[in-house]
C-alpha positions in Angstrom: 98.5 101.8 102.9 95.6 101.5 100.2 98.0 102.7 97.7 100.7 100.2 98.7 98.3 97.2 98.8 96.8 98.1 95.3 100.2 98.5 93.9 101.4 95.2 95.1 98.2 93.7 93.7 97.4 95.4 90.4 100.1 97.9 89.7 100.8 101.7 89.9 97.8 102.8 87.6 95.2 101.0 89.8 96.9 102.0 92.9 96.8 105.7 91.7 93.2 105.4 91.3 92.6 103.9 94.6 94.6 106.6 96.1 92.4 109.4 94.4 89.4 107.6 95.5 90.4 107.0 99.0 91.2 110.7 99.4 87.9 111.6 97.9 86.3 109.4 100.4 88.2 110.6 103.3 87.2 114.2 102.6 83.6 113.2 102.2 83.5 111.2 105.5 85.3 114.3 107.3 82.6 116.8 105.7 79.9 114.6 106.5 81.0 113.6 110.0 82.5 116.9 111.3 81.1 119.4 108.9 84.7 120.8 108.3 87.8 119.8 106.4 91.2 121.2 107.2 92.9 123.4 104.5 95.8 121.0 104.4 93.4 118.1 103.7 91.9 120.0 100.8 95.3 120.8 99.6 96.2 117.2 99.6 93.1 116.2 97.8 93.9 118.8 95.1 97.5 117.4 94.8 96.6 113.9 94.5 93.6 114.6 92.0 96.1 116.7 89.8 99.2 114.5 90.0 97.2 111.2 90.0 95.0 112.5 87.2 98.1 113.2 85.1 99.8 110.0 86.0 96.3 108.3 84.7 95.9 110.3 81.7 99.4 110.3 80.6 100.2 106.7 81.6 103.4 108.1 83.0 104.3 107.3 86.8 106.6 110.2 86.9 103.6 112.5 88.0 102.5 110.2 91.0 106.2 110.0 92.1 106.3 113.9 92.2 103.2 114.1 94.5 104.8 113.4 98.0 107.5 116.0 97.1 105.0 118.7 96.3 103.0 117.8 99.4 106.2 117.9 101.4 107.4 121.4 99.9 103.9 122.9 100.2 103.8 122.0 103.9 107.4 123.1 104.6 106.7 126.2 102.5 103.7 127.1 104.4 105.8 126.9 107.6 108.4 129.2 105.9 106.0 131.9 104.5 104.2 131.9 107.9 107.2 132.6 109.8 109.1 134.9 107.5 106.2 136.8 105.7 103.3 136.8 108.2 105.5 136.3 111.5 103.2 133.6 112.5 104.5 130.1 113.8 102.2 127.5 112.4 103.7 124.7 114.5 103.1 126.8 117.7 99.5 127.5 116.6 99.0 123.6 116.2 100.5 122.6 119.4 100.4 125.4 121.8 97.4 123.9 123.6 99.1 120.7 124.5 102.7 122.2 125.3 104.2 125.3 126.7 107.6 126.2 125.1 109.9 129.3 125.2 109.5 131.5 122.2 113.1 130.4 120.7 111.9 126.8 120.8 108.9 127.4 118.9 111.0 129.0 116.2 113.7 126.2 116.1 110.7 123.8 115.9 109.1 125.6 113.1 112.5 125.7 111.2 113.2 122.1 111.8 109.8 121.0 110.3 110.2 123.2 107.4 113.9 121.5 107.1 112.5 118.1 107.5 109.8 118.6 104.7 112.4 120.2 102.4 114.6 117.2 103.0 111.9 114.6 102.7 110.9 116.1 99.3 114.4 115.9 98.0 115.0 112.4 99.2 111.5 111.2 97.6 112.8 112.5 94.3 116.1 111.0 94.6 114.6 107.5 95.3 112.1 108.1 92.6 114.5 108.8 89.9 117.3 106.4 91.0 115.3 103.4 91.7 112.5 101.3 90.1 108.8 101.9 91.1 108.6 99.0 93.4 111.5 100.4 95.5 109.9 103.9 95.4 106.7 102.5 96.6 108.4 100.7 99.4 110.3 103.8 100.5 107.2 106.0 100.2 105.3 103.8 102.9 108.2 102.4 105.1 110.9 104.8 104.4 108.7 107.8 105.0 107.0 106.7 107.9 110.3 105.4 109.5 112.0 108.6 108.8 108.9 110.6 110.2 109.0 108.4 113.3 112.7 108.9 114.1 112.2 112.7 113.5 109.2 113.0 116.0 111.4 110.9 118.7 114.4 113.3 118.1 112.1 116.1 118.4 110.4 115.0 121.6 113.8 114.3 123.0 114.8 118.0 122.4 111.5 119.4 123.5 111.7 117.4 126.8 114.6 119.6 128.0 112.5 122.7 127.2 108.9 121.9 128.4 107.9 124.5 131.1 106.6 122.6 134.2 102.8 123.3 134.9 
């Protein structure tokens, strides 16, 4: 939201600087408040610093437009590598304390999230390269959140059929 507001007020380069500063502040806050920062949050910080920094240094908005795709593909890739290489379902690891599901459903859920992240990464690139920056920023906030919301609702409807009664 800070990126969106800064973009609308001052443009892509100020918005990129705001996104970097906000992410650094978020990590600092989490570290001070909880003493721990999740690996995905560190990864997100690294990606925003690298791609945001490249945007600011090169004065090319292409780098910041790639950032969401890189994050989506890293998350989806982590789910795939976990499942295929380490035989570990990271979605299950995150959610098994809240919900009990059959193993086959956990597997489908993991694949669904990996596919969703792959698709979101491709969609982000398509919008970034086919439309102007203003349209991309609007899509990044509203389209990304909207699609995530629809995906989570569809997932909830699917999971509702498979949840084991306590």
